[in-house]
N, C-alpha and C positions, 0 to 999 in steps of 0.2 A: 386087906388092901395094901399093906406096906410091902408084901411079897409079890405083888402083880406087876408085870412088865408093860410099860406104856409104849404104844406103837405110834409112829409118826402119824400125823393127820392125813397125809397124802395116802398112806396105805389103808385107811379106812374106807370100805366100799362107800360109793356115793359121794364123795367129796373130790373136788378138783382144785389143784394148785393154780393160784393166779400169778400170771407173770407181769411184773411192774411194766408200766407203759414207757416207751422212750421219752427221754427229756424234750420238752419243747424249748426252742431256742427263744431267747428273750427278743423283744421288738428292736432293741438297739444293738443286739449282738451281731457279728458277722455272719453272713450266711455260710452254709455248709458247702463243702466242695461240689456236691451233686446238685445244688440249688439251681434253678433257672435263673434266679436273681443274681446269684454270683456269677453266672455264665455271661448274662447280658452285660452287668456292669464291668466285667473284664474286658469286654469287646468294645465298650463305648469310652474311647480315649480322645482327648482334646487334641485337635490338630494344631500344630505349631502355626503361628501367624506368619503370613509372608512379608517379608521385609520391602518396604517401600523404596525400591531402587531409583535412581535418577531417570532410568528408561521408563519405568513404570509411571513416575511422575509426569513426565512429558506426555505419555500416552493419555493419562487422565486429563491433562490440561487441554490437550487437542481434542479430546472427547467432548469436554464441557463447552469449549469454543464453538465446536460444530453444532452442538445442541442449541446454544446461544444464537448462533447465526441462522439456524432453521426457524426459530421461534420469530426472530426479527424479519426474515423473508416472509413468513406466512402473514404476520401482522401488517406487512407493507403492501401486500397484494391490493386490498381494495382502495389503498390511497395512490399508490405509484404505479401499478400494472394495470388495474382495471378500475379506475376510478368512474364515478357516476357520470354519464354521459348526457348532456343536455341535448335537446332536439333542435336541429338547425331549422331557423325559421325561414319561410320562404323568401321574406324581404326583410332588410333591416337598413337603418340609416347609416351604419359605418361598420366597416370590418377593421379591427384594430389588430395589427400584428405586432406583439411585444416581442422584446429582444431576447436573444439575438435573432434578427431576420434571416434566419437559415434558408437555404435553397428549397426545403421541404415547405416551410411556412409561406414563402414567397409564392411557390407553385400553387398551395391551397388558396391564397387569397386570390390569385389571377384566375383560377378555375371558377371561384365564386363570383367573380367580377363577370366573366363571360355567360354565367348562368343567369345573370341579373339580379342576384341577391342584393348587391349594394353597387352604387356607383361612386362612392367614396371610400378611401382606404387611407388608414394612418398607420405608418410605420415607425416603431421606436428603434432608433439607430444610436449607435455611438457617436462620440464627438470626433473620432479619428479612427483609422485602421480599417480593416475589411468590412466592418459592419457600419461605417459612416455611410451619410448620404451622399458624399462625393464618390464612394466605391461601388454603389448600388444602382445598376442600370434602371431598377424598377422606379426609383425615385424620379426618373424623368417623364414616367408615363403620366397621361392625363387623368386627373381625379385621385392622385396618389399624392399624400403629404408625409414627408419624412422629417421627423423632429427628434431632439436629443432631450428626454426628460432629466430633471435634476430632483433627486439623485437618480441615477441610471439603475434602478431596482423596480420590483414588482410594486412595491409602494409608490414610488416615484412615477410609475406608469399610471397608476390608477389616479393619483392626484393630478397628473397631467391631464388626463381624460375629463376630468371635471371642468377644467378651463376650455378645453378644446370643444367639448359638446355645448357648453353655453354660447360659445362663440360662433358655432356652426349650426346651431339648432338641432342637435343630435339628441333623440330621445331614446333609440335602441342601438345596442352595439353588440357585434359578433367579436369575441377576443379569441384569436388563435395563439396557442402555444403547443408544446409537446407533452406526451402523456404524463411523465412523472410530475410535471408541473401543474397540471389541471386542478387538482385539489386544492393546493394552496393558492393558486391564482383566483379561484372562486372564492375562497375564504377572505382573502384580503379585498378584492373588488367588492364583495358584499359589505364589508366593514368601512371601505374607505371611498365608494362612489355610490351615489344615490340614484343614479339611472339604471335602466334595465339592460342587464349584461347577460349574454349566453356565451358560455366558455366551451370551446370546442378543441378536441386533442387533434394534432397532426402527426401521423405516423412517422417514427424516426427510429431505425435501427440502432440499437445499443448493444455493445459486447458485455460480457460478464464484468469485466473491470469498470466499465461505464455505468453499469446498473449499480454496482456496489457504491460507487461515488455518488451517485443520484440518491440512494437510500440514505447515506450518511448526510449529505448537504441538504436535502429536503426536509429530512427530520429535524435537523437543528434549526433551519430556517423557520419550520412550522411551529416548533415550540417557542421561538423567539417571537413569532408574529401572535402566537396566543397569548403570551406573557406581557406584551406591551400594548398600549393604546395605538389606534390608527396614526395619529399625528406623531408618534415617535418611532414608528416603524422605519427601518432602513434596508429592508429585505422584501 
């Protein structure tokens, strides 16, 4: 046996040399250059953040202000633009034109008078100027009473009606005002007057700036009316 020549195992018939498998990269190791993961990670880069320049800041503020304005406008629609409408009665003891007694409100009251809705009208007038009793021809008409409530506010007008109704035997009243004021008028008269009141809107054209003013003014006055008792209201 010492003189025999040993041949490699691969040369022996019936045997096959095994090729060692490729090494498997560890989970924490970097992917190979041909790996899909490596290709994807290479293409996924963080985009640099855009600087907030003064121009972009102004654009954002304008956008936020426009969005807030839209929310306020939509919220005010059922209060100021399309308030709940009371049904006009066929007859009433009094038609009350609260201030200011504009041409539109005066025309509406005169139309109701001609229709026979009421023979008695009360006008809330200022103590001087264009809305005073001296400056309004309607105050000379038969069946029309012009008076200046103190204070000259919606609350003062409601409180004045209490004394006037008791003096003239008035049980039912139609109150005329313009559309943005209807909801607040109804709220204050319901709190500050115990008689029967129907609040009617008189059409009056307003431009955009006038509507913006009414939104702001009526909202602030509404909040104040809700937050204060009737005897403390001054709006």
